[in-house]
C-alpha positions as a Markdown table, in Angstrom:
| # | Residue | x | y | z |
|---|---|---|---|---|
| 1 | Unk | 2.6 | 42.4 | 54.1 |
| 2 | Unk | 1.3 | 38.8 | 54.0 |
| 3 | Unk | -0.5 | 37.2 | 51.0 |
| 4 | Unk | -3.9 | 38.4 | 52.3 |
| 5 | Unk | -2.7 | 42.0 | 52.5 |
| 6 | Unk | -1.2 | 41.7 | 49.0 |
| 7 | Unk | -4.6 | 40.5 | 47.6 |
| 8 | Unk | -6.3 | 43.5 | 49.2 |
| 9 | Unk | -3.7 | 45.9 | 48.0 |
| 10 | Unk | -4.0 | 44.6 | 44.4 |
| 11 | Unk | -7.7 | 45.3 | 44.6 |
| 12 | Unk | -7.2 | 48.6 | 46.2 |
| 13 | Unk | -5.2 | 50.2 | 43.4 |
| 14 | Unk | -8.1 | 52.4 | 42.2 |
| 15 | Unk | -8.2 | 55.6 | 44.0 |
| 16 | Unk | -5.1 | 55.2 | 46.1 |
| 17 | Unk | -2.0 | 57.4 | 45.7 |
| 18 | Unk | 1.6 | 56.1 | 46.2 |
| 19 | Unk | 1.5 | 57.8 | 49.6 |
| 20 | Unk | -1.7 | 56.0 | 50.5 |
| 21 | Unk | -0.2 | 52.6 | 49.6 |
| 22 | Unk | 2.8 | 53.3 | 51.8 |
| 23 | Unk | 0.5 | 53.5 | 54.8 |
| 24 | Unk | -1.3 | 50.2 | 54.0 |
| 25 | Unk | 0.7 | 47.9 | 56.3 |
| 26 | Unk | -0.1 | 50.0 | 59.4 |
| 27 | Unk | -3.7 | 50.4 | 58.3 |
| 28 | Unk | -4.0 | 46.6 | 57.9 |
| 29 | Unk | -2.5 | 46.1 | 61.4 |
| 30 | Unk | -5.0 | 48.5 | 62.9 |
| 31 | Unk | -8.0 | 47.1 | 61.0 |
| 32 | Unk | -7.1 | 43.6 | 62.1 |
| 33 | Unk | -7.0 | 44.7 | 65.7 |
| 34 | Unk | -10.5 | 46.3 | 65.3 |
| 35 | Unk | -11.8 | 43.1 | 63.6 |
| 36 | Unk | -10.4 | 40.9 | 66.4 |
| 37 | Unk | -12.0 | 43.2 | 69.0 |
| 38 | Unk | -15.4 | 43.1 | 67.3 |
| 39 | Unk | -15.1 | 39.3 | 67.1 |
| 40 | Unk | -14.2 | 38.9 | 70.8 |
| 41 | Unk | -17.0 | 41.3 | 71.7 |
| 42 | Unk | -19.5 | 39.4 | 69.5 |
| 43 | Unk | -20.4 | 42.6 | 67.6 |
| 44 | Unk | -20.1 | 43.9 | 64.1 |
| 45 | Unk | -18.2 | 46.7 | 62.5 |
| 46 | Unk | -19.2 | 48.7 | 59.5 |
| 47 | Unk | -16.6 | 49.7 | 56.8 |
| 48 | Unk | -17.7 | 52.7 | 54.7 |
| 49 | Unk | -16.0 | 55.3 | 52.5 |
| 50 | Unk | -17.1 | 58.9 | 52.4 |
| 51 | Unk | -14.6 | 59.9 | 49.8 |
| 52 | Unk | -15.9 | 58.6 | 46.4 |
| 53 | Unk | -12.4 | 58.5 | 44.9 |
| 54 | Unk | -11.5 | 55.8 | 47.5 |
| 55 | Unk | -14.7 | 53.8 | 47.2 |
| 56 | Unk | -13.3 | 51.0 | 44.9 |
| 57 | Unk | -10.4 | 50.5 | 47.4 |
| 58 | Unk | -12.7 | 50.4 | 50.4 |
| 59 | Unk | -15.1 | 48.0 | 48.7 |
| 60 | Unk | -12.2 | 45.7 | 47.8 |
| 61 | Unk | -10.8 | 45.8 | 51.3 |
| 62 | Unk | -14.2 | 45.2 | 52.9 |
| 63 | Unk | -14.9 | 42.2 | 50.7 |
| 64 | Unk | -11.6 | 40.6 | 51.6 |
| 65 | Unk | -12.3 | 41.1 | 55.3 |
| 66 | Unk | -15.8 | 39.8 | 55.0 |
| 67 | Unk | -14.4 | 36.6 | 53.5 |
| 68 | Unk | -11.9 | 36.3 | 56.3 |
| 69 | Unk | -14.1 | 37.2 | 59.3 |
| 70 | Unk | -17.7 | 36.4 | 58.4 |
| 71 | Unk | -17.7 | 32.6 | 58.9 |
| 72 | Unk | -20.7 | 30.5 | 59.8 |
| 73 | Unk | -23.5 | 32.6 | 61.2 |
| 74 | Unk | -21.2 | 35.3 | 62.4 |
| 75 | Unk | -21.4 | 38.6 | 60.5 |
| 76 | Unk | -18.4 | 40.7 | 61.9 |
| 77 | Unk | -17.6 | 42.9 | 58.9 |
| 78 | Unk | -20.3 | 44.9 | 57.2 |
| 79 | Unk | -20.1 | 47.2 | 54.3 |
| 80 | Unk | -22.5 | 49.6 | 52.5 |
| 81 | Unk | -21.4 | 48.4 | 49.0 |
């Protein structure tokens, strides 16, 4: 994982099991591909958690991706915070 992923993982500690964190690298890879696709298609994507025990992790992840992808007037990543 790169530094960006490590920052997200640090914020994602709440609500994630050891098994969950082992899946993070593949999850980040897939989410980055979705973000790039949304950016290329000039559309937005919404990140939301339906499981309350993971809400803190999803909010942290969404905030980091908002900072990375939402530049200028583009709003690629949205969250329900």
